[in-house]
N, C-alpha and C positions, 0 to 999 in steps of 0.2 A: 129503477137498478134495482137488484136482491144484496139485502144488507149481508154483511161477511161476517162472520165471526172466526174466529182461532184461540187455541191454547199452544203457545210454543212454551216445550218443557225442556230444560239444561242442566248441565252439571258446573258451578262453578269453583275453579280452583281456590283452596283452604284460605290462601295466603293472598287471595282476592276480594274476598266475602266484601269487606269495608267498601272497598272501591266501587266495585258492584252495586253494594245497596244504596252507596251515594247518587248515582248514576240514576239509577230506578226511579227513586226519590224525586229526582230534578224533574226527571220524564215525566212521570203521573202528573206532578205541578203543572209542568208545561201544558200539557195535555187539558187539563180540566182548565186550563188557563186559555188557552186558545185554539183548542179544536170541536167548536161546538156540534158537529156531528160526527163527532168518536160517543159513540155508544156507551163505552165501557173500556178501559183500560186500566188496567192493574197488576201488580207486582204479587206473587205468594211465594212463601216459602213452604216446599214440601216437607213430609216425615222423613224421606229419604235425607241422610248428611250432604250437606253442600248441594242438596236439587234444589230449584228454582222452576218456575213456568208464571209467565205472562199472560193473561186473558185479555184480545184485543176483539172490538167490536165498530165495527164502523157501519154508518146508515147507509152505503152505497159504497160502489167505487171511487167515485172520485172521493169521497171522505179519506177515504183508504189510501188515495195517491197524495193529496195535500199530507195526511201521518208521514207517510214515509220518505215526502219532500221536505219536510220541516226542517228548517236549520238547524234546531233542537238535535232532531235525532242524528241529522249530520252530524252536529260535533261529539255528540255521546254513543254513537256504534262504534264506533273503532278503538274505544273503552271497553264496552260491554264486550266487547266479541276478545279480547285482550284479556276477559278476565274466567270467558268459557273456554270449560274443557273441549275438546273437539267441538262441535257443532251442537243447533240445537235444533228439535224434532218438533213442527206442526202438525196441528190435528185442525182441519177445518169444519165446521159444525154446518151443517144447510137448515133453514127453517122447516117445520112441518107445511 
């Protein structure tokens, strides 16, 4: 199966940025330690105020499914969603 890579961009409520950053760091650490088939998983602060992005890349569909069904994501995703203003936009990248 093909590699899956995307970036998700979001705006975070100003008063929730510290909570959002804490959740992001926990997720990054969990993925590094527990998901060997995740090629990349990193959050970034964008240059616009309160804007962030996460770059996610998985070896294949099974690795993405493993990540999406992880207990840590299940625990932190609702907290992250509450910190986000509106929703996030995903842009997928296909290998050449």
